[in-house]
TIMIDO-980572 format. One record per residue (C-alpha): x, y, z. Coordinates in steps of 0.02 Angstrom, whole numbers, padded with zeros to 5 digits, always signed. Example, Ala and Ser with C-alpha at 12.3 -4.5 7.8 and 13.67 -1.06 7.14 Angstrom:
+00615-00225+00390
+00684-00053+00357
! end
This chain:
+00228+01225-00088
+00151+01246+00085
-00003+01151+00025
+00102+01006-00037
+00205+01005+00123
+00050+01008+00234
-00029+00869+00132
+00125+00760+00141
+00146+00790+00327
-00039+00770+00366
-00059+00627+00489
-00209+00554+00398
-00111+00550+00235
+00032+00462+00324
-00089+00331+00392
-00162+00296+00220
+00012+00287+00142
+00072+00169+00278
-00081+00056+00264
-00073+00052+00075
+00111+00006+00075
+00081-00132+00202
-00059-00207+00098
+00057-00206-00054
+00159-00343+00032
+00030-00476-00012
+00024-00423-00194
+00214-00427-00204
+00220-00609-00151
+00097-00661-00287
+00198-00575-00423
+00361-00636-00350
+00318-00820-00359
+00247-00814-00536
+00415-00825-00626
+00513-00904-00484
+00407-01060-00510
+00476-01076-00688
+00658-01033-00651
+00767-01183-00694
+00897-01149-00559
+00761-01129-00428
+00682-01295-00475
+00853-01379-00478
+00900-01304-00309
+00737-01368-00235
+00764-01536-00320
+00595-01539-00408
+00527-01535-00585
+00411-01396-00647
+00265-01519-00654
+00296-01583-00477
+00151-01547-00357
+00280-01484-00232
+00292-01324-00335
+00114-01286-00282
+00145-01344-00103
+00290-01221-00082
+00178-01080-00142
+00026-01131-00041
+00105-01161+00132
+00126-00973+00139
-00063-00959+00157
-00064-01079+00305
+00061-00964+00388
-00055-00817+00349
-00201-00907+00435
-00103-00937+00595
-00021-00766+00590
-00189-00677+00582
-00246-00756+00746
-00082-00721+00837
-00073-00542+00773
-00254-00504+00818
-00225-00568+00994
-00067-00463+01010
-00157-00311+00938
-00291-00324+01073
-00170-00355+01216
-00020-00243+01174
-00088-00121+01046
-00105-00107+00857
+00068-00033+00828
+00167-00166+00924
+00071-00301+00831
+00106-00221+00661
+00290-00197+00708
+00306-00380+00755
+00220-00436+00594
+00337-00331+00487
+00490-00400+00576
+00429-00579+00554
+00395-00545+00369
+00573-00483+00345
+00646-00636+00433
+00541-00757+00330
+00593-00668+00171
+00777-00687+00217
+00752-00873+00248
+00684-00889+00071
+00829-00788+00000
+00964-00899+00077
+00877-01064+00037
+01008-01168-00055
+01132-01023-00062
+01301-01113-00062
+01225-01279-00011
+01098-01402-00079
+01046-01519+00061
+00901-01444+00157
+00866-01307+00029
+00683-01354+00013
+00662-01362+00202
+00733-01186+00217
+00616-01125+00079
+00466-01204+00167
+00515-01121+00331
+00537-00954+00246
+00367-00966+00162
+00278-01011+00324
+00368-00878+00428
+00335-00744+00298
+00154-00799+00294
+00142-00775+00482
+00196-00595+00460
+00092-00551+00307
-00063-00637+00377
-00046-00534+00535
-00028-00375+00433
-00184-00418+00332
-00281-00443+00493
-00223-00291+00591
-00196-00156+00459
-00381-00143+00406
-00430-00128+00590
-00295+00000+00627
-00334+00100+00471
-00521+00106+00503
-00492+00164+00682
-00386+00309+00625
-00475+00362+00465
-00651+00431+00452
-00639+00534+00293
-00746+00485+00144
-00838+00324+00110
-00772+00164+00186
-00774+00072+00021
-00675+00202-00076
-00541+00212+00059
-00513+00024+00067
-00523+00001-00122
-00388+00133-00144
-00278+00042-00018
-00304-00122-00110
-00252-00040-00273
-00080-00035-00192
-00093-00224-00175
-00094-00231-00365
+00051-00108-00370
+00150-00232-00266
+00101-00370-00387
+00161-00266-00534
+00323-00216-00448
+00369-00396-00407
+00331-00463-00580
+00423-00320-00665
+00580-00354-00561
+00560-00539-00596
+00541-00511-00782
+00689-00392-00792
+00813-00504-00701
+00749-00660-00790
+00777-00580-00961
+00942-00505-00907
+01017-00656-00820
+00920-00803-00891
+00814-00939-00812
+00971-01041-00772
+01043-00906-00657
+01007-00917-00470
+01005-00728-00449
+00860-00718-00570
+00752-00789-00430
+00847-00731-00275
+00848-00545-00320
+00657-00531-00332
+00644-00616-00162
+00766-00503-00070
+00696-00348-00157
+00540-00373-00054
+00639-00317+00098
+00610-00137+00045
+00430-00149+00108
+00456-00208+00288
+00615-00105+00309
+00531+00057+00253
+00376+00023+00356
+00476-00021+00512
+00574+00140+00496
+00414+00241+00472
+00295+00165+00600
+00363+00271+00744
+00282+00424+00662
+00108+00352+00676
-00007+00362+00828
-00076+00214+00921
-00262+00184+00898
-00362+00301+01013
-00497+00169+01022
-00372+00042+01088
-00318+00166+01222
-00499+00194+01275
-00532+00007+01284
-00381-00007+01399
-00432+00140+01512
-00293+00256+01449
-00396+00412+01419
-00250+00535+01423
-00155+00434+01293
-00312+00425+01185
-00329+00614+01193
-00147+00639+01141
-00171+00521+00993
-00329+00613+00940
-00240+00780+00949
-00104+00709+00838
-00231+00648+00710
-00366+00781+00712
-00291+00930+00802
-00338+01009+00969
-00503+01082+00907
-00580+00914+00862
-00493+00800+00986
-00611+00836+01132
-00768+00794+01033
-00689+00636+00961
-00638+00580+01135
-00816+00600+01199
-00880+00496+01053
-00756+00357+01089
-00799+00355+01275
-00984+00347+01236
-00958+00205+01112
-00851+00113+01238
-00982+00130+01375
-01117+00064+01259
-01015-00084+01198
-00918-00137+01352
-01065-00236+01418
-01077-00338+01257
-00927-00453+01265
-00906-00564+01113
-00790-00715+01099
-00745-00835+00960
-00874-00958+01025
-01008-00829+00986
-00946-00821+00808
-00905-00998+00753
-01046-01100+00829
-01223-01096+00756
-01298-01044+00923
-01179-00895+00938
-01234-00713+00932
-01122-00671+00784
-01133-00836+00688
-01231-00763+00541
-01105-00621+00521
-00963-00747+00527
-01039-00853+00389
-01058-00700+00277
-00874-00662+00311
-00817-00841+00283
-00915-00864+00122
-00852-00698+00056
-00673-00759+00068
-00715-00932+00001
-00808-00859-00146
-00664-00740-00184
-00548-00890-00192
-00673-00981-00304
-00659-00841-00432
-00489-00918-00470
-00389-00758-00467
-00273-00810-00328
-00214-00947-00445
-00207-00834-00598
-00103-00705-00505
+00026-00837-00457
+00021-00939-00618
-00012-00799-00743
+00117-00849-00876
+00053-01028-00881
-00123-00962-00915
-00065-00869-01070
+00031-01023-01127
-00133-01120-01122
-00200-00990-01245
-00062-01031-01369
+00075-00903-01332
+00258-00951-01312
+00343-00934-01142
+00425-00765-01173
+00269-00684-01244
+00164-00757-01102
+00275-00673-00974
+00259-00502-01056
+00071-00523-01075
+00060-00567-00891
+00144-00403-00848
+00025-00313-00966
-00122-00397-00882
-00062-00341-00710
-00039-00161-00771
-00215-00162-00844
-00276-00237-00679
-00198-00092-00583
-00281+00044-00687
-00450-00044-00698
-00451-00054-00508
-00484+00133-00513
-00663+00093-00561
-00681-00005-00398
-00656+00144-00285
-00758+00255-00401
-00907+00137-00399
-00905+00044-00234
-00991+00181-00133
-01107+00227-00276
-01182+00061-00332
-01135-00044-00181
-01028-00194-00135
-01159-00327-00174
-01197-00264-00350
-01013-00263-00399
-00983-00435-00326
-01132-00518-00410
-01108-00439-00580
-00921-00467-00567
-00940-00653-00531
-01063-00682-00673
-00955-00577-00790
-00800-00678-00745
-00898-00840-00771
-00944-00785-00948
-00761-00742-00982
-00704-00913-00923
-00831-01001-01034
-00762-00904-01182
-00584-00945-01127
-00629-01131-01120
-00682-01125-01302
-00531-01022-01355
-00414-01133-01254
-00483-01286-01344
-00460-01202-01512
-00282-01151-01465
-00240-01331-01423
-00305-01391-01591
-00254-01249-01706
-00152-01358-01822
-00287-01489-01846
-00419-01355-01873
-00300-01250-01981
-00333-01095-01877
-00193-00965-01858
-00131-00962-01678
-00152-00775-01661
-00334-00785-01717
-00367-00877-01554
-00233-00814-01434
-00264-00628-01460
-00452-00634-01422
-00411-00750-01277
-00289-00627-01201
-00415-00486-01218
-00547-00589-01128
-00424-00632-00990
-00381-00447-00970
-00567-00408-00953
-00594-00549-00827
-00448-00489-00721
-00519-00313-00719
-00690-00379-00669
-00611-00469-00522
-00522-00312-00463
-00679-00207-00476
-00798-00335-00403
-00702-00443-00280
-00530-00384-00226
-00575-00265-00085
-00759-00304-00048
-00730-00463+00051
-00611-00368+00166
-00727-00220+00183
-00890-00308+00227
-00828-00382+00393
-00781-00207+00452
-00962-00154+00420
-01059-00298+00498
-00966-00341+00659
-00985-00234+00815
-00825-00156+00878
-00815-00280+01023
-00787-00421+00897
-00703-00329+00753
-00528-00397+00788
-00595-00574+00797
-00695-00546+00638
-00539-00486+00547
-00443-00639+00608
-00579-00757+00548
-00578-00670+00379
-00391-00692+00357
-00394-00873+00419
-00523-00921+00288
-00432-00819+00156
-00273-00913+00198
-00352-01086+00198
-00452-01054+00039
-00301-00988-00056
-00195-01130+00012
-00315-01253-00068
-00330-01158-00233
-00143-01128-00258
-00105-01307-00206
-00228-01381-00329
-00199-01261-00475
-00035-01336-00541
-00110-01509-00526
-00264-01454-00621
-00156-01366-00751
-00061-01526-00785
-00217-01635-00795
-00360-01526-00858
-00265-01400-00965
-00391-01277-01041
-00538-01365-00957
-00478-01279-00798
-00563-01123-00866
-00730-01212-00863
-00702-01263-00682
-00676-01080-00637
-00831-01031-00737
-00936-01148-00629
-00858-01089-00465
-00890-00907-00515
-01074-00947-00548
-01086-01019-00374
-00998-00867-00299
-01117-00749-00388
-01272-00847-00338
-01223-00862-00154
-01183-00677-00143
-01348-00630-00223
-01445-00746-00106
-01361-00718+00062
-01243-00567+00065
-01330-00404+00114
-01284-00235+00042
-01188-00147+00181
-01138+00011+00087
-01215+00180+00126
-01280+00121+00294
-01226+00152+00472
-01160+00013+00582
-01326+00005+00674
-01423-00013+00511
-01314-00159+00455
-01331-00242+00624
-01519-00224+00611
-01518-00335+00457
-01448-00480+00558
-01573-00450+00698
-01716-00447+00573
-01654-00605+00489
-01666-00696+00656
-01845-00639+00677
-01886-00688+00497
-01796-00855+00522
-01710-00842+00354
-01543-00782+00287
-01610-00746+00113
-01582-00562+00079
-01741-00548-00023
-01847-00606+00125
-01774-00496+00261
-01848-00321+00287
-01941-00336+00121
-01778-00354+00026
-01714-00180+00071
-01535-00246+00085
-01531-00302-00096
-01465-00131-00142
-01397+00033-00074
-01522+00135+00029
-01616+00266-00069
-01667+00445-00036
-01615+00526+00126
-01559+00363+00199
-01441+00339+00053
-01320+00478+00096
-01187+00345+00109
-01036+00450+00149
-01118+00530+00300
-01186+00364+00361
-01016+00283+00344
-00908+00423+00409
-00955+00425+00593
-00960+00239+00636
-00778+00213+00587
-00726+00308+00741
-00876+00300+00855
-00963+00133+00845
-00886+00047+00696
-00702+00062+00717
-00626-00077+00819
! end
């Protein structure tokens, strides 16, 4: 009993739990909108048809809010602290969610405007959370490999996805697609996340690194005592002070990151393309429009909704392989093999989708096509979770110096928001015009994502911050970004031998030189 109590009350465990729950917010929104988009009362309240492009616009404006929110939250996190920024983001998320809940409640004129406002406002909050939480978590957690820790947190993202869709499915079946509460209840149920987190955040310490950067050494020491205890706090404080002294003379601004002549331009492009390539895998669209995907494979509406839930549950459990493998085989290997594997799955789905659309003419039983198709889609979803879900958020924390980590996180979320805005906006249009040929489009985009990652994205796992930074220095000297031509291709894979003791290499930089 004492062991369980100590584990539950351990500050590091509280930090991981808090971070994981916050990341689940994004997953909840994806699952929430899946069935809301097909609710007849929702569509009637908004004054649109299911095939209307505005269905996709309502979903996608959320990502524009995320892009703006990440910049505002990162600025606030640097100026006022990580905790005030997270608190503000959670409050904004709750307000935006309430706007969505009351859209058209007792009135009809202006319902869509209220829904748009709610989506944007909630995006501001969730985008800020996605930018600040990884920074805050990395500054307070040094145990284990970086990849495993973040992959475990992103598994909670899929938990949020499952929770939202399960609530959606239950109320839809219980109340019917014509009932307004079948879409309002899943929206307001999301309030449990920001409310719980807001009531819990007071228990967490502020980032010691932020205190050091703002010349508040005594506060930093108190925070370190709270996290690590008195015995370790002094040593950790010395490490932070040393790191601060070494980095304070290397000021980095956005101009150094977004212009080709900037010091961190190469790192920024790796970050940007990681998020773009993740969007090109197509799984942002599949998460939001899951039931419609199964309908393309020949299932009826009701069966498609249950299969979507099954796919999300499988997704959650298969994500376990991500945190088991990411620090063993590396980020790059999982991303490349994942993209090519997903591409193969989408080629197969294109064929099966075509057969499903012509079953009667070809005299093929529907289930002979739809069952293999659903299995392939389950596999493809798992490959995405293992290969792409957490890696694109992890790599920026490993390649940017601490003086530009907050800006790097903001850039990552901005591109994530813009890329997913485009994909979720275009997906319903492509559904209505390309039908099963949409699978082939995603097969091609996955091939591109896999090729670009293989050519230009270095393996950052199992290496210290300094070692990863050395890759970018060497690439400048070699005048090439091709991974195979920098340092004799050493960054194609995890380091081997003594250098490959990844956990030890990764553990220290999170707090000392890699944790801003």
